N, C-alpha and C positions, 0 to 999 in steps of 0.2 A: 573250750575242746580245740583236741590236735586238728592238724590242714587235716590229714586224712581219714579223717572223721568228722569232718564236714564238708571236702568233695566228696562225700559216698551220704551222706546227706544230700546236697547239694544233686548230684545226680538221681539218687530216689526221686526228690522231687521233678526235674528237670524228665523225666522217665512216667512218668506218677500224668504231670500236664504233658507231653508230648503226643499229641493222634496216633492211633497205631497203622492209619490206610488212609494217605492219603484220599483226596475227595477228586469225582472226577475232573471240577472244574481244575482244581491246583492240577493235576495230572498234564491233562491241557496245555495247560500255561508253559511248562517244565521242557511240556514234550515243544513246545510254538519258542522257548530260547532255546533250549538245543538246535532247534537249529539254524542258527543265529551268531553265534557263540561271540563270533569278533566282538555285539553288538552288545555281546551282555557284558564283555572284559573292561566295556571303553566307556561303560555309563557313568555319569556323573551324580547320581545317587544313590550310588553303592557306598556298603562301610566297608571301615574294616574291625567294626565292638566285638564280631567275634570270636576273634586273635589271643583278642588281650582278655 
């Protein structure tokens, strides 16, 4: 499979599995985090795995 085809398949799976809407709990958590960006930026449990 070519790289572009593989990416299309991976994206289709991601789009299918991804929730279409955040739950109210998820929205509240994101809002709470956005109110304290310095704490979010310096959290030690975050990883950069999504960049690779």
